C-alpha positions as a printed NumPy array, in Angstrom:
array([[-19.963, 124.582,  37.125],
       [-17.65 , 122.292,  39.061],
       [-16.286, 118.88 ,  38.257],
       [-14.596, 117.195,  41.204],
       [-12.516, 114.129,  40.368],
       [-11.476, 111.701,  43.081],
       [-10.402, 108.133,  43.704],
       [ -6.855, 108.203,  42.424],
       [ -4.012, 106.524,  44.228],
       [ -1.197, 104.029,  44.069],
       [ -1.977, 100.527,  42.813],
       [  0.098,  97.571,  41.69 ],
       [  0.12 ,  96.421,  38.088],
       [ -2.818,  94.151,  37.431],
       [ -4.913,  95.853,  40.059],
       [ -8.09 ,  97.882,  39.831],
       [ -9.197, 101.37 ,  40.747],
       [-12.393, 103.354,  40.359],
       [-12.358, 107.075,  39.75 ],
       [-15.34 , 109.311,  40.381],
       [-16.229, 112.719,  39.037],
       [-18.991, 114.628,  40.8  ],
       [-20.591, 117.447,  38.84 ],
       [-22.449, 120.462,  40.152],
       [-23.916, 123.59 ,  38.641],
       [-25.161, 121.945,  35.463],
       [-28.003, 119.773,  34.254],
       [-25.9  , 116.655,  34.422],
       [-28.194, 114.369,  32.436],
       [-27.936, 116.713,  29.438],
       [-24.149, 116.62 ,  29.303],
       [-21.853, 114.148,  27.688],
       [-18.911, 113.231,  29.898],
       [-15.411, 111.995,  29.312],
       [-12.124, 111.083,  30.926],
       [ -8.741, 112.262,  29.709],
       [ -5.316, 111.594,  31.156],
       [ -1.881, 113.164,  31.057],
       [  1.252, 111.187,  31.76 ],
       [  4.487, 112.916,  32.803],
       [  6.121, 114.589,  29.832],
       [  3.258, 113.741,  27.5  ],
       [  0.264, 115.531,  26.073],
       [ -3.149, 114.982,  27.53 ],
       [ -4.973, 112.145,  25.794],
       [ -8.543, 110.979,  25.495],
       [ -9.43 , 107.897,  27.537],
       [-13.133, 107.51 ,  26.891],
       [-16.507, 109.19 ,  26.826],
       [-20.069, 108.392,  27.714],
       [-22.783, 110.331,  25.953],
       [-25.934, 111.498,  27.67 ],
       [-27.733, 108.75 ,  25.768],
       [-25.353, 106.128,  27.117],
       [-23.155, 105.218,  24.164],
       [-19.428, 105.1  ,  24.775],
       [-16.087, 105.454,  23.04 ],
       [-12.656, 104.402,  24.293],
       [ -9.097, 104.79 ,  23.17 ],
       [ -7.748, 101.466,  21.919],
       [ -5.2  , 101.135,  24.724],
       [ -7.916, 100.849,  27.397],
       [-10.602,  98.903,  25.559],
       [-11.62 ,  95.845,  27.518],
       [ -9.948,  97.162,  30.685],
       [-11.69 , 100.466,  31.432],
       [-15.412, 101.143,  31.689],
       [-17.171, 104.488,  32.005],
       [-20.525, 104.617,  33.732],
       [-22.695, 107.414,  35.016],
       [-25.293, 107.877,  37.713],
       [-27.512, 110.782,  36.742],
       [-29.247, 110.69 ,  40.138],
       [-25.904, 111.412,  41.813],
       [-24.534, 113.711,  39.085],
       [-21.508, 111.478,  38.96 ],
       [-19.478, 109.728,  36.31 ],
       [-17.151, 106.827,  37.051],
       [-14.092, 105.3  ,  35.437],
       [-13.63 , 101.683,  36.446],
       [-10.076, 100.642,  35.642],
       [ -8.891,  97.062,  35.78 ],
       [ -5.803,  95.144,  34.704],
       [ -3.872,  98.337,  35.262],
       [ -0.45 ,  98.748,  33.679],
       [  2.432, 101.058,  34.575],
       [  1.736, 102.977,  31.36 ],
       [ -1.682, 103.914,  32.774],
       [  0.12 , 106.152,  35.27 ],
       [ -1.157, 109.682,  34.73 ],
       [ -3.267, 112.476,  36.074],
       [ -6.85 , 111.688,  35.114],
       [ -9.285, 114.47 ,  34.274],
       [-13.015, 114.417,  33.776],
       [-14.688, 116.739,  31.305],
       [-18.188, 117.669,  30.183],
       [-19.688, 118.886,  26.909],
       [-23.077, 120.062,  25.735],
       [-22.783, 119.722,  21.976],
       [-20.456, 117.947,  19.595],
       [-19.634, 118.685,  15.956],
       [-20.38 , 115.167,  14.819],
       [-21.133, 111.778,  16.282],
       [-17.616, 110.572,  15.647],
       [-14.643, 109.369,  17.65 ],
       [-12.636, 112.36 ,  16.436],
       [-15.158, 114.749,  17.929],
       [-15.428, 112.966,  21.271],
       [-11.68 , 112.63 ,  21.615],
       [-10.929, 116.27 ,  20.853],
       [-10.266, 118.503,  23.875],
       [-11.938, 121.502,  22.259],
       [-15.266, 119.642,  22.35 ],
       [-15.392, 119.944,  26.13 ],
       [-16.789, 122.937,  27.973],
       [-15.794, 122.104,  31.535],
       [-12.882, 120.29 ,  33.144],
       [-12.177, 118.855,  36.56 ],
       [ -8.964, 119.372,  38.476],
       [ -7.468, 115.915,  37.953],
       [ -6.636, 112.989,  40.181],
       [ -3.31 , 111.147,  40.175],
       [ -3.18 , 107.448,  39.339],
       [  0.136, 105.67 ,  39.813],
       [  0.584, 102.05 ,  38.771],
       [  3.677, 100.329,  40.119],
       [  5.325,  97.416,  38.34 ]])
């Protein structure tokens, strides 16, 4: 299984960026997908998830600004980021899971839920 994240870069505050994560080696439509991020000197944190059925969860700090979508025909998940802030600067990782303990935010936001991880893509937001 491979998850290949791309689309990171340098953007000014208030700008937009779209990340992509291409999956291979798995039945993509059966997997739930998520994005995490890790800022310098901080622990990795949950950004949002999109279940195989389409429902989503987001961390409060990105609600209304970030949107996760998926294209099962292309085995790809996207993270559309808008109104970016300097505090969004981080390495962004995509992740995939097959099963979850419970249909709860705690489960979807927990790293141990996820079976596979991508390599990360750097997003830098300048002020």
